[in-house]
Every structure is written in C-alpha cells, then in structure tokens.
C-alpha positions as CSV (number, residue, x, y, z in Angstrom):
1,M,14.2,-5.0,-5.0
2,S,11.0,-6.1,-3.4
3,D,11.0,-7.7,0.1
4,N,8.4,-10.1,-1.3
5,R,10.9,-12.1,-3.3
6,R,11.3,-15.8,-2.4
7,Q,14.4,-17.9,-2.7
8,D,13.3,-19.4,-6.0
9,G,13.1,-15.9,-7.5
10,S,9.3,-15.7,-7.6
11,E,7.4,-13.0,-5.6
12,D,4.6,-13.3,-3.1
13,P,1.5,-11.7,-4.2
14,A,0.9,-8.1,-3.1
15,P,-1.4,-7.8,-0.1
16,A,-5.0,-7.1,-0.8
17,R,-5.8,-3.4,-0.7
18,S,-7.9,-3.9,2.5
19,E,-4.8,-5.4,4.2
20,R,-2.7,-2.5,3.2
21,I,-4.8,-0.1,5.3
22,Y,-4.3,-0.2,9.0
23,S,-4.8,2.0,12.1
24,E,-2.3,2.9,14.8
25,Q,-3.1,5.1,17.8
26,D,-6.4,6.3,16.1
27,L,-4.7,7.3,12.9
28,W,-4.9,5.5,9.6
29,Y,-2.0,4.5,7.2
30,F,-1.5,2.4,4.2
31,R,1.5,0.4,3.2
32,V,2.9,0.2,-0.3
33,R,4.6,-2.9,-1.8
34,E,8.0,-1.5,-1.1
35,G,7.1,-1.5,2.6
36,D,6.8,2.3,2.9
37,E,4.1,3.6,5.1
38,V,1.9,6.5,3.9
39,G,0.0,8.6,6.4
40,P,-1.2,9.5,8.9
41,F,-4.8,10.1,7.9
42,R,-7.6,11.0,10.3
43,Y,-10.2,8.7,8.7
44,R,-10.0,5.2,7.1
45,S,-11.9,6.6,4.1
46,E,-9.2,9.2,3.7
47,A,-6.5,6.5,3.7
48,Q,-8.5,4.5,1.2
49,S,-9.0,7.3,-1.2
50,N,-5.3,8.2,-1.0
51,L,-4.3,4.6,-1.7
52,E,-6.6,4.5,-4.7
53,R,-5.1,7.8,-6.0
54,F,-1.6,6.3,-5.4
55,M,-2.5,3.2,-7.4
56,E,-3.9,5.2,-10.3
57,Q,-0.7,7.3,-10.5
58,L,1.4,4.2,-10.7
59,K,-0.9,2.8,-13.4
60,D,-0.6,6.1,-15.4
61,Q,3.2,5.9,-15.1
62,L,3.1,2.4,-16.6
63,S,0.9,3.4,-19.5
C-alpha cells in the first residue's frame, strides 16, 4: 500500500517529476511513488531520462 494514504482513505498526489529527482553527494537519484530510490546516476539528465523510461514502462503495463 502507498505511504501517501491519508486517514480518510484518500491519497496525496504524487510528487511532481521534478521533485522526484534529487542529488546526494554529487550523484543523482529519482524516487518512485512507493518510496524506492533509483540510481545513482552521474548526471541529472540521466536520472531524468531513466525516470521517463520508468514511467513509460508503467504506462505500457497498464495498457
């Protein structure tokens, strides 16, 4: 179950994609809704493209 669930059963909106990408010690990561961290990547652009690919794969699974 998602950690974004409120007491009334509704869910907080997912963070904007730009908020999902962050850097730590000069390496880049992105966080998925489940709270898992994916990375490290050397460049922000690499994290961004991997996040976009991840989102496309999820979309394809739902289709």
